[in-house]
GUDO-903942 format. One record per atom (N, C-alpha, C): x, y, z. Coordinates in steps of 0.02 Angstrom, whole numbers, padded with zeros to 5 digits, always signed. Layout:
XYZ
...
//
This chain:
+04586+06629+08011
+04555+06692+08048
+04591+06755+08036
+04555+06809+08021
+04588+06874+07992
+04602+06909+08068
+04673+06930+08077
+04692+06957+08132
+04729+07020+08107
+04698+07085+08122
+04728+07139+08114
+04759+07170+08175
+04820+07179+08171
+04855+07206+08237
+04867+07282+08231
+04838+07314+08278
+04849+07380+08289
+04888+07397+08344
+04953+07420+08326
+05000+07434+08377
+05008+07503+08405
+05011+07511+08468
+05003+07575+08499
+05076+07594+08535
+05109+07643+08535
+05168+07662+08570
+05153+07707+08624
+05093+07736+08627
+05083+07781+08682
+05054+07749+08740
+05064+07763+08797
+05037+07735+08864
+04959+07757+08868
+04918+07713+08872
+04849+07722+08888
+04834+07705+08963
+04793+07752+08980
+04783+07738+09052
+04715+07733+09063
+04656+07601+09143
+04584+07581+09121
+04555+07564+09187
+04271+07473+09293
+04275+07412+09339
+04224+07370+09311
+04216+07286+09316
+04177+07245+09274
+04126+07214+09311
+04061+07213+09279
+04007+07184+09305
+04000+07109+09286
+03971+07070+09329
+03963+07003+09308
+03909+06997+09251
+03901+06942+09215
+03858+06936+09167
+03781+06953+09191
+03761+06922+09241
+03697+06933+09280
+03712+06944+09348
+03679+07001+09378
+03687+07024+09442
+03618+07009+09477
+03626+06982+09535
+03557+06972+09571
+03547+07020+09628
+03495+07056+09632
+03480+07099+09691
+03418+07068+09725
+03433+07042+09778
+03381+07005+09823
+03362+07044+09872
+03284+07064+09876
+03259+07103+09923
+03188+07085+09937
+03182+07054+09997
+03112+07022+10010
+03090+06968+09970
+03140+06932+09949
+03125+06868+09910
+03112+06889+09835
+03117+06955+09819
+03110+06971+09748
+03190+06973+09710
+03186+06942+09659
+03255+06944+09623
+03247+06976+09559
+03302+07019+09553
+03300+07059+09495
+03358+07040+09447
+03357+07030+09398
+03407+07019+09344
+03422+07071+09297
+03494+07085+09303
+03521+07144+09265
+03565+07112+09210
+03549+07112+09148
+03589+07081+09092
+03641+07131+09078
+03701+07094+09058
+03761+07145+09037
+03751+07148+08963
+03758+07223+08940
+03757+07244+08883
+03824+07269+08863
+03834+07263+08797
+03895+07283+08763
+03881+07326+08703
+03925+07385+08697
+03926+07418+08642
+03947+07389+08577
+03916+07397+08522
+03938+07364+08459
+03979+07412+08417
+04032+07380+08392
+04077+07421+08350
+04084+07390+08270
+04091+07430+08224
+04106+07410+08159
+04176+07383+08155
+04192+07365+08092
+04264+07340+08077
+04308+07387+08082
+04298+07454+08084
+04340+07509+08092
+04342+07531+08163
+04322+07495+08207
+04323+07510+08276
+04287+07581+08295
+04225+07587+08266
+04184+07638+08271
+04124+07617+08300
+04097+07643+08354
+04034+07630+08383
+03979+07634+08337
+03932+07582+08339
+03869+07588+08296
+03811+07628+08322
+03816+07629+08383
+03758+07665+08422
+03711+07610+08451
+03739+07544+08433
+03679+07490+08451
+03711+07454+08512
+03680+07419+08551
+03702+07376+08604
+03689+07294+08586
+03723+07261+08627
+03705+07187+08618
+03707+07149+08694
+03662+07113+08697
+03657+07070+08759
+03705+07010+08764
+03741+07008+08820
+03791+06954+08819
+03757+06883+08832
+03786+06835+08795
+03749+06775+08791
+03721+06757+08725
+03703+06806+08689
+03670+06802+08630
+03719+06803+08567
+03714+06766+08513
+03760+06775+08455
+03764+06837+08429
+03823+06868+08411
+03826+06928+08378
+03815+06916+08306
+03789+06970+08281
+03778+06972+08203
+03834+06978+08163
+03840+06951+08104
+03901+06962+08063
+03925+07030+08038
+03983+07051+08063
+04007+07119+08057
+03997+07159+08110
+03972+07134+08170
+03975+07169+08220
+04027+07143+08268
+04055+07193+08313
+04112+07172+08361
+04103+07207+08430
+04123+07174+08481
+04124+07200+08549
+04200+07210+08566
+04209+07248+08629
+04270+07260+08655
+04285+07214+08715
+04343+07186+08705
+04375+07142+08752
+04446+07163+08778
+04463+07148+08844
+04532+07163+08863
+04567+07106+08896
+04627+07097+08887
+04677+07049+08907
+04725+07095+08946
+04733+07069+09014
+04784+07103+09058
+04835+07060+09081
+04905+07081+09077
+04960+07051+09100
+04998+07088+09156
+04980+07073+09216
+05021+07096+09271
+05093+07070+09271
+05141+07116+09268
+05211+07089+09259
+05257+07117+09324
+05293+07072+09352
+05339+07099+09402
+05408+07117+09387
+05454+07138+09429
+05521+07160+09417
+05563+07102+09390
+05538+07045+09407
+05577+06986+09376
+05562+06963+09313
+05510+07002+09288
+05493+06975+09215
+05439+06919+09217
+05405+06903+09273
+05360+06855+09279
+05295+06881+09269
+05241+06836+09238
+05177+06864+09226
+05141+06825+09275
+05082+06872+09300
+05035+06844+09346
+04977+06816+09302
+04966+06751+09315
+04909+06715+09285
+04866+06694+09345
+04801+06677+09323
+04742+06656+09358
+04705+06592+09338
+04687+06554+09388
+04650+06497+09370
+04582+06505+09378
+04539+06486+09319
+04468+06506+09316
+04432+06448+09354
+04374+06474+09385
+04334+06421+09420
+04303+06372+09373
+04281+06312+09405
+04248+06271+09366
+04179+06286+09342
+04152+06343+09364
+04086+06364+09352
+04076+06416+09300
+04130+06444+09277
+04127+06493+09220
+04116+06459+09156
+04071+06490+09109
+04059+06464+09046
+04113+06445+08991
+04163+06492+08993
+04215+06486+08944
+04273+06460+08987
+04307+06398+08957
+04371+06379+08983
+04378+06364+09055
+04332+06335+09088
+04329+06320+09156
+04384+06277+09182
+04415+06299+09237
+04473+06260+09261
+04538+06272+09225
+04542+06313+09176
+04605+06336+09139
+04640+06389+09176
+04704+06392+09169
+04743+06451+09181
+04743+06507+09128
+04738+06568+09148
+04732+06618+09087
+04751+06685+09113
+04753+06734+09069
+04756+06799+09097
+04703+06837+09119
+04713+06884+09145
+04644+06925+09174
+04621+06958+09111
+04552+06961+09115
+04522+06997+09062
+04454+06990+09059
+04416+07017+09009
+04340+07027+09008
+04323+07069+08954
+04247+07077+08954
+04225+07107+08904
+04198+07187+08928
+04205+07239+08882
+04181+07299+08908
+04109+07308+08909
+04080+07335+08960
+04003+07343+08965
+03990+07416+08924
+03927+07426+08910
+03907+07485+08880
+03926+07545+08909
+03962+07588+08878
+03992+07654+08907
+04066+07648+08925
+04094+07588+08938
+04157+07588+08957
+04206+07575+08895
+04262+07606+08904
+04317+07599+08850
+04371+07552+08874
+04418+07538+08841
+04469+07490+08850
+04508+07494+08921
+04523+07565+08929
+04548+07582+08998
+04515+07571+09053
+04446+07595+09049
+04409+07584+09109
+04392+07512+09120
+04391+07468+09076
+04374+07399+09079
+04437+07360+09098
+04500+07382+09085
+04565+07367+09107
+04553+07369+09191
+04546+07429+09202
+04543+07441+09287
+04500+07400+09318
+04433+07398+09291
+04380+07360+09327
+04400+07285+09329
+04415+07252+09267
+04434+07184+09273
+04490+07162+09322
+04542+07198+09320
+04603+07188+09363
+04583+07194+09436
+04545+07251+09453
+04524+07254+09526
+04475+07214+09546
+04427+07194+09506
+04379+07141+09531
+04400+07079+09525
+04443+07058+09484
+04457+06991+09482
+04518+06969+09533
+04565+07022+09531
+04629+07011+09572
+04641+07057+09638
+04609+07116+09632
+04617+07163+09683
+04678+07206+09680
+04695+07214+09607
+04760+07258+09597
+04732+07317+09556
+04765+07371+09572
+04746+07437+09547
+04785+07456+09485
+04754+07467+09436
+04790+07486+09367
+04788+07560+09369
+04840+07602+09362
+04851+07670+09357
+04886+07697+09294
+04884+07757+09276
+04918+07781+09218
+05002+07773+09222
+05014+07772+09286
+05089+07764+09296
+05111+07697+09297
+05069+07646+09307
+05108+07575+09302
+05072+07536+09249
+05032+07568+09200
+04995+07528+09147
+05010+07555+09084
+05014+07513+09028
+05017+07534+08963
+04984+07484+08916
+04944+07518+08860
+04916+07475+08814
+04977+07449+08767
+04988+07376+08764
+05035+07347+08725
+05020+07345+08645
+04961+07322+08641
+04936+07314+08562
+04863+07304+08567
+04832+07304+08509
+04759+07294+08499
+04745+07254+08431
+04712+07200+08434
+04690+07173+08376
+04623+07152+08361
+04603+07135+08294
+04528+07119+08280
+04529+07041+08269
+04476+07010+08305
+04464+06943+08281
+04393+06928+08262
+04368+06876+08264
+04315+06856+08216
+04255+06907+08247
+04240+06923+08311
+04181+06955+08336
+04205+07004+08394
+04265+07020+08394
+04284+07065+08450
+04358+07100+08429
+04353+07157+08458
+04424+07199+08458
+04455+07181+08529
+04515+07168+08530
+04548+07151+08599
+04606+07192+08609
+04597+07226+08670
+04654+07273+08686
+04695+07233+08740
+04767+07236+08736
+04810+07196+08778
+04847+07246+08815
+04847+07235+08884
+04876+07277+08927
+04930+07251+08976
+04980+07283+08981
+05032+07274+09028
+05024+07316+09096
+05026+07284+09153
+05029+07320+09209
+05084+07295+09264
+05121+07352+09274
+05186+07334+09322
+05173+07332+09388
+05178+07276+09432
+05164+07265+09496
+05215+07209+09527
+05228+07219+09586
+05261+07173+09623
+05220+07146+09685
+05159+07148+09676
+05106+07120+09723
+05123+07051+09750
+05124+07031+09807
+05132+06958+09829
+05061+06920+09821
+05067+06857+09807
+05002+06815+09796
+04959+06821+09858
+04987+06824+09912
+04945+06822+09977
+04909+06894+09988
+04930+06944+09951
+04896+07015+09957
+04841+07017+09898
+04833+06969+09858
+04779+06964+09810
+04714+06960+09840
+04659+06989+09803
+04598+06971+09825
+04558+06946+09762
+04544+06876+09765
+04518+06841+09711
+04444+06848+09704
+04416+06859+09651
+04348+06865+09641
+04317+06789+09632
+04287+06768+09686
+04268+06694+09700
+04223+06662+09646
+04182+06703+09614
+04141+06674+09559
+04183+06659+09497
+04247+06695+09495
+04281+06683+09429
+04355+06651+09435
+04380+06665+09490
+04454+06647+09501
+04459+06609+09561
+04494+06548+09554
+04507+06510+09611
+04583+06511+09633
+04627+06530+09591
+04698+06531+09614
+04735+06576+09567
+04797+06609+09589
+04836+06643+09546
+04910+06626+09562
+04951+06638+09518
+05024+06632+09527
+05067+06669+09479
+05130+06687+09497
+05178+06715+09450
+05213+06664+09413
+05219+06669+09350
+05264+06617+09299
+05315+06655+09262
+05367+06616+09250
+05422+06636+09201
+05390+06627+09134
+05424+06658+09085
+05391+06643+09009
+05404+06570+08995
+05446+06538+09016
+05457+06466+09004
+05397+06428+09032
+05377+06450+09097
+05326+06404+09128
+05263+06424+09093
+05258+06480+09062
+05191+06510+09034
+05189+06469+08972
+05234+06466+08927
+05231+06428+08868
+05223+06349+08875
+05256+06322+08936
+05252+06251+08943
+05183+06234+08966
+05155+06270+08999
+05081+06267+09026
+05032+06266+08971
+05052+06313+08916
+05003+06309+08857
+05014+06249+08822
+05075+06225+08810
+05087+06168+08769
+05060+06102+08806
+05053+06105+08876
+05020+06054+08916
+04944+06056+08916
+04925+06108+08886
+04845+06109+08886
+04820+06130+08947
+04856+06162+08996
+04833+06182+09057
+04817+06258+09057
+04838+06302+09009
+04831+06371+09003
+04802+06381+08938
+04765+06433+08940
+04735+06456+08867
+04793+06488+08827
+04790+06459+08767
+04849+06478+08722
+04836+06551+08687
+04882+06589+08688
+04875+06658+08655
+04925+06661+08600
+04899+06680+08539
+04942+06672+08480
+04988+06726+08478
+04985+06786+08510
+05031+06843+08514
+05091+06835+08565
+05092+06781+08600
+05129+06785+08668
+05205+06802+08660
+05227+06776+08602
+05298+06786+08584
+05304+06869+08574
+05264+06889+08533
+05270+06965+08508
+05261+07002+08584
+05214+06982+08622
+05206+07017+08684
+05261+07018+08725
+05305+06962+08729
+05364+06960+08764
+05414+07003+08737
+05417+07010+08673
+05460+07063+08645
+05438+07134+08663
+05385+07151+08664
+05367+07213+08698
+05383+07222+08768
+05374+07166+08804
+05394+07170+08872
+05466+07194+08881
+05511+07154+08836
+05578+07158+08845
+05603+07233+08829
+05559+07266+08776
+05582+07334+08756
+05560+07380+08804
+05496+07374+08837
+05474+07419+08883
+05507+07419+08951
+05512+07359+08984
+05537+07347+09044
+05612+07329+09049
+05638+07304+08995
+05710+07276+08991
+05722+07215+09042
+05668+07168+09039
+05671+07109+09077
+05708+07053+09039
//
């Protein structure tokens, strides 16, 4: 897999809709499909959109975000996916999702974090750690500093069933045990965390 890492040193400062939203009014159900902006391999918008759930054409990319809330102890907040989501049901994972049409990486970061966990990302507590290209998407990886308590979280019931703070050792162990989605860049990300936060 070709992975092009685009590293950013500046601080970027980023709400998400479900794949299908139902509006029920007098027994009428209206389906609103999620649309993505399509980018080329240079991360330039093509002016075209794509309907989520359908395969992307070769050479087309969409925008995805991964978000890592981190506390003053250097722990990362991870969440457990519900058994009803289509991708990796029941796994522990980072917070994240796809950008809908018109949203950039910062807006998508804000939306995903608020909707899934009830955490507010601001320009003061957030930074873009890196960005990379994979087979059909560009992924923006965010760090968000927060000391929120688990009981203060508001979990999105359709996607998140649990959340917890973990150390880097626990994070890696859970990946090795097959309990957590594995992220190829995690060691590099922890180096960035050490540099930025001194954890």
